N, C-alpha and C positions, 0 to 999 in steps of 0.2 A: 504494501500498500506506499506507493515512496508519493510522498506529494508533489504536486504541480509546481515549476520554479517558476517565483513572483516577478524574478529580475525583468526588467522590461530594457532590452540593448536599446530600443529606438530613443530612449530616453537620453543614451550616452552618444547621438549623433550617428548610430548606425542605422542603414534604412534596414526595414523587417523584407530581406530578400525573402527570409525563411516562407513569413505569411502568402505572398505572392508565388510563391513554386506553390505550396498545400492550394491555393485558390483556384491556379493554372491546374492542377493536376485532380480537384474539385470537378469543375468545370466540364474537362475531360472527362471523367468517367457518368458526368449527367448527362453530357451526350451520347455515352457510348450505351448509358439505359434507357435513355429515350429512343434510339435509330435501331438497336439490337433489341429484338421478340425475345430472347433469350435472358439476356439479363433483365429485360423490361417482367418477365414472369419472375425470373427471383427478386426482384426487389418489391414488388406486389405482396410476393408471399412472408417474405422476411418483414416486410411493413406490418402485419398483421400483428406482429408482436411488439410494435413500438408501447402500444398502451400500457400492454403488462407492465414492460421494463420502467417504464417512465411513472407508474403507479407503485410498482416493489419499492424503487427508489425512494419517490417524495415520503410515501408512509414509513418505510424504513429508515430514512433521513430525519424526519421528525420525531418519531419513538427515540432514535437514537440520541438525538439532541437532548431530548427532555430526560431521560435516565440518563444522561454524559454530565448534565447540570446536577441533577439530584448526586451523583457517586463525588464531582466534583465539591461540593460543599461538605459533603461526609469528609472528605481529603481534607477538609480546611476548620474545619470544627475544633473545638476548644477538647473536647473527649476524645482521649486518647482511644477509648476502643472504635470509636466510630471512622476514626482516620485509619485505623489496625484494617477495620473491614475492608474499605475505599482501598485502600493499597493490596488488601488479599485480590479483590475480584479486577483493580486492573492489572494486576502483575500475570495472575491466572489466563485471564481471559486475551490480554494480549499475544502471550506466549501460544496459544492455540493457533492453527490457520484457519482461516475464515471457513473452507473447504471440509474439516474435518468438523468444526463447530454446526455448519448445515448438516452434516450426515448425523449428528449425535443431535444435536434439535429434533430433526425431522424423524429420528428412529427410534431413540430414547428418550429422549426429553420431551415429545409427546405421549407417547402408552405412559410415560410414566405420570404425567399431568392426569391422563384420563383415571388410571388406576387412584389415584390421591383425590382428584373430584368424588368418581362415584361412592369411594369410603367413607368421604365426606359428609355425603349425601345418601347415605345407605337407609336412615331412617325415611327420606323423602320417595326414595324409589321401590320401599316398602310397602309405604302406603297408599303408590299408584300416585303420587304427586308431579312425578318426571321419571324420562326413561332413561334408562343406562346409558350412559356417555359411549361412544366406541370411537376407536382412534380415526376413522375414517370420517368424524365428522368433523374435525379440524386439517382444513384443507392445506394442499403441501406448499401454496402460494403462503398463505398465513405462515406455517413454519417457516419457510424460508426467510420472510420478513421479521417474524422474531430472531432469526438466527441474524441477520445483516444488523439488527440492532442489537441484540448483545455483542456482536461483535467491534461495531465500531463506536457503541456507548464508551469502551472501555479507552481509547483512544480522543474522542472525544472530550473526555473526563479531565484529562490530562490537558489539553487545550484551553478547556475553562478555566481548571487549575492556574495554568502559568498567567491567563490573561488578570485574573484577578490579582494575583500576588504582585503583578507588574503594576498596580496602582499604587500610587505612595501613600507608606501610612501615613504622614504628616495630616493628610486629607481626612481620614478616617477617625484619625482624633481629633481632630478639630469638629467633625459631624457629632463624634459623642458630647463633646465641650458642648454644643451648641442643643444638647440634651434628644437627637434623632434617638430613635429606637432603633434593632439592629436590621429589622427589615426594611425600614429607612434609608439607613446608610446606605444597605447593598442598590435597593432602587432607585435611587437619588444621586448616591455619591460616586461608587463603585461602580456598577455594572455600566452606567452610559461611558465611564472613561475606559472601561475592561474590553467594552464590544468592539474599538477600534483595533484592539491587541489578535481580539480573538476572530474575527470574520473571517483573514486573508484565510490562516491552516482551515477554518470552519470547511468555507468554500473549499480547500482544496481538499478536504475528507470526502463531500459532497460531488466533487467529480469523480473520486477513487471511487465511491459506491456506485457511482452509475456503472464502471467497467464492473465491478465485481457483482453487479446486480445479474450477469453473464453468467455466474456459477447455478444458480436458482433453477436454469435446464438442466443440472445432474438430478433435480428430480421432478423432469418431464412438465416444471412451466413454461407456459405456451411464451416466453419473451423473443426477443428478438433472436438471440441463438439458438434457443430450441426451434423456433420454426425452419430456420435454416440449417440445422442439423436432419430435422426431419426431410426437408427439401432436398436436400444432397444423398442421402442414404436411399431415397427413391427413383432420383434421376441420375443417379452417381457426375453430377455436375457439382463436384467439389471445389475446382474453380474459381468459377463465375459466382458459386454461392456466398463460399468463406469471402470473396472478393467484396462481395456485397454488404457481407454482415461487418465487417473492418471499416468500411465506407461509410455505414453508419452509424459505428461506435466514435467514429474519429468526427462526424460531425456534430455530433452531442457534446461529446468531452472535449475538441478544440473549440468549440464557440462558448462553453461553459467557461474554459481556462480564458479565455479575450475577455470575457464579461468579468472575470474575476478579476485581473491584469488594471480593468477601466476603474473598479471597485477600489483596487488598492492607489491608486493614483489620485481618487478623489479624496481618500482618507488622508494620504499624504499632504494635499493642497490645503485640506479643512485645520490639520494638525498645524501648518505654518499659519494659518492665520490667527 
């Protein structure tokens, strides 16, 4: 999960020829897709998985951000027990590959959750108020989303922790002197300043999740990669199919990376004012 480099060489006077080259390649491939019947067919099939990819990425990242913020606040807590739990969580989760975590949540965590829920709801099941939960009731898409949420929350927690710790302690002490509560200090003083530090790496993690969302295809979730895999296995058009799959992911990730760089430049200009 390597972060996208935020340095912009065009700010140093270098013309972004790399971007020009990418645009030329993108336009050339678009022309091939429009004029070649096979590429057009592959593109149409692969594009059917775009909605699933976007949904998995947006929902997974939103949940991971909320969970990561909670873990970061635990890591910064005055209570040693909470700090140790947060540290244990981040170290364990960051040490497990996303693909392994995906399999674990899908085939170990989901069945364990079903057993736990059925055990706790035994009286309700016995009296006929609810049906026993079965593993297939938890869709593979949501198992994948939960796995991405857990996997990325550990990295996002470190982003939040570093951003919050970057705020000058003197300002926090001044807020205490003014009688602000801990929540008010966080909402009015700490977070507005920390978010400028947090947003760039948070955006990097979002771009990385777009790419890692392709891993959900191993569970049969019909995302971009899975649609390409199914088409290629039936037509044996591997070159055309995976060229289109790579093309679609590049459009998504490079577009997001450029938007992220624009955001970073705006934040730097805002800091200079």
